[in-house]
DSSP file (Angstrom, degrees, kcal/mol; ACC not computed):
  #  RESIDUE AA STRUCTURE BP1 BP2  ACC     N-H-->O    O-->H-N    N-H-->O    O-->H-N    TCO  KAPPA ALPHA  PHI   PSI    X-CA   Y-CA   Z-CA
    1    1 A X     >        0   0    0      0, 0.0     4,-2.1     0, 0.0     3,-0.2   0.000 360.0 360.0 360.0 -42.7  149.2  241.9  -96.1
    2    2 A X  H  >  +     0   0    0      1,-0.2     4,-2.7     2,-0.2     5,-0.2   0.864 360.0  56.7 -60.8 -35.6  150.2  238.8  -97.9
    3    3 A X  H  > S+     0   0    0      2,-0.2     4,-2.3     1,-0.2    -1,-0.2   0.902 106.4  49.7 -62.7 -39.6  146.8  238.8  -99.8
    4    4 A X  H  > S+     0   0    0      2,-0.2     4,-2.4    -3,-0.2    -2,-0.2   0.924 110.8  49.6 -62.7 -44.8  147.6  242.3 -101.1
    5    5 A X  H  X S+     0   0    0     -4,-2.1     4,-2.2     1,-0.2    -2,-0.2   0.916 111.7  48.6 -62.0 -43.7  151.0  241.2 -102.2
    6    6 A X  H  X S+     0   0    0     -4,-2.7     4,-1.6     1,-0.2    -1,-0.2   0.892 111.1  50.3 -61.4 -40.3  149.5  238.2 -104.0
    7    7 A X  H  X S+     0   0    0     -4,-2.3     4,-1.3     1,-0.2    -2,-0.2   0.901 112.2  47.3 -67.6 -39.1  146.9  240.4 -105.7
    8    8 A X  H  < S+     0   0    0     -4,-2.4    -1,-0.2     2,-0.2    -2,-0.2   0.866 108.0  54.6 -69.2 -36.2  149.5  242.8 -106.9
    9    9 A X  H  < S+     0   0    0     -4,-2.2    -1,-0.2     1,-0.2     3,-0.2   0.860 108.0  50.8 -67.2 -32.5  151.7  240.1 -108.2
   10   10 A X  H  < S+     0   0    0     -4,-1.6     2,-1.8     1,-0.2    -1,-0.2   0.845  99.5  68.2 -68.4 -32.7  148.7  238.8 -110.3
   11   11 A X     <  +     0   0    0     -4,-1.3     2,-2.0    -5,-0.1    -1,-0.2  -0.488  64.1 164.4 -87.9  67.3  148.2  242.3 -111.6
   12   12 A X        +     0   0    0     -2,-1.8     2,-0.3    -3,-0.2    -1,-0.1  -0.470  38.9 102.2 -85.5  69.4  151.5  242.4 -113.7
   13   13 A X  S  > S-     0   0    0     -2,-2.0     4,-2.3     1,-0.1     5,-0.2  -0.865  89.3 -93.3-141.2 173.6  150.5  245.4 -115.7
   14   14 A X  H  > S+     0   0    0     -2,-0.3     4,-2.1     1,-0.2     5,-0.2   0.913 126.6  48.3 -57.4 -44.1  151.3  249.1 -115.9
   15   15 A X  H  > S+     0   0    0      1,-0.2     4,-2.3     2,-0.2    -1,-0.2   0.908 109.4  53.3 -66.3 -40.5  148.3  249.9 -113.7
   16   16 A X  H  > S+     0   0    0      1,-0.2     4,-2.4     2,-0.2    -1,-0.2   0.886 107.7  50.7 -62.1 -39.0  149.3  247.2 -111.2
   17   17 A X  H  X S+     0   0    0     -4,-2.3     4,-2.5     2,-0.2    -1,-0.2   0.908 109.6  50.6 -67.6 -40.4  152.8  248.6 -110.9
   18   18 A X  H  X S+     0   0    0     -4,-2.1     4,-2.0     1,-0.2    -2,-0.2   0.927 111.8  47.0 -63.9 -41.2  151.4  252.1 -110.2
   19   19 A X  H  X S+     0   0    0     -4,-2.3     4,-2.1     1,-0.2    -1,-0.2   0.905 111.3  52.0 -65.7 -39.7  149.1  250.8 -107.5
   20   20 A X  H  X S+     0   0    0     -4,-2.4     4,-2.4     1,-0.2    -1,-0.2   0.901 107.7  52.7 -63.8 -38.5  152.0  248.8 -106.0
   21   21 A X  H  X S+     0   0    0     -4,-2.5     4,-2.4     1,-0.2    -1,-0.2   0.902 107.4  51.1 -61.1 -41.5  154.1  252.0 -106.0
   22   22 A X  H  X S+     0   0    0     -4,-2.0     4,-2.3     1,-0.2    -1,-0.2   0.894 108.8  51.5 -63.3 -38.0  151.3  253.8 -104.1
   23   23 A X  H  X S+     0   0    0     -4,-2.1     4,-2.4     2,-0.2    -2,-0.2   0.932 109.5  50.0 -62.5 -46.1  151.3  251.0 -101.5
   24   24 A X  H  X S+     0   0    0     -4,-2.4     4,-2.5     1,-0.2    -1,-0.2   0.891 109.5  52.0 -59.0 -41.2  155.0  251.3 -101.1
   25   25 A X  H  X S+     0   0    0     -4,-2.4     4,-2.3     2,-0.2    -1,-0.2   0.912 109.0  49.4 -60.3 -45.1  154.6  255.0 -100.6
   26   26 A X  H  X S+     0   0    0     -4,-2.3     4,-2.2     1,-0.2    -2,-0.2   0.902 111.1  49.9 -61.4 -41.7  152.0  254.5  -97.9
   27   27 A X  H  < S+     0   0    0     -4,-2.4    -1,-0.2     1,-0.2    -2,-0.2   0.906 109.5  51.8 -66.4 -39.9  154.2  252.0  -96.1
   28   28 A X  H  < S+     0   0    0     -4,-2.5    -2,-0.2     1,-0.2    -1,-0.2   0.921 109.6  49.7 -61.9 -42.2  157.1  254.4  -96.3
   29   29 A X  H  <        0   0    0     -4,-2.3    -2,-0.2     1,-0.3    -1,-0.2   0.922 360.0 360.0 -62.7 -43.1  154.9  257.2  -94.7
   30   30 A X     <        0   0    0     -4,-2.2    -1,-0.3    -5,-0.2    -2,-0.2   0.506 360.0 360.0 -72.7 360.0  153.8  254.8  -91.9
């Protein structure tokens, strides 16, 4: 999980934010 967070923090772009939002949505569903 930490690896995913580190990868998203490196992707500080619009696309990265969208992907991060999708991950948060998946976590919320779970």
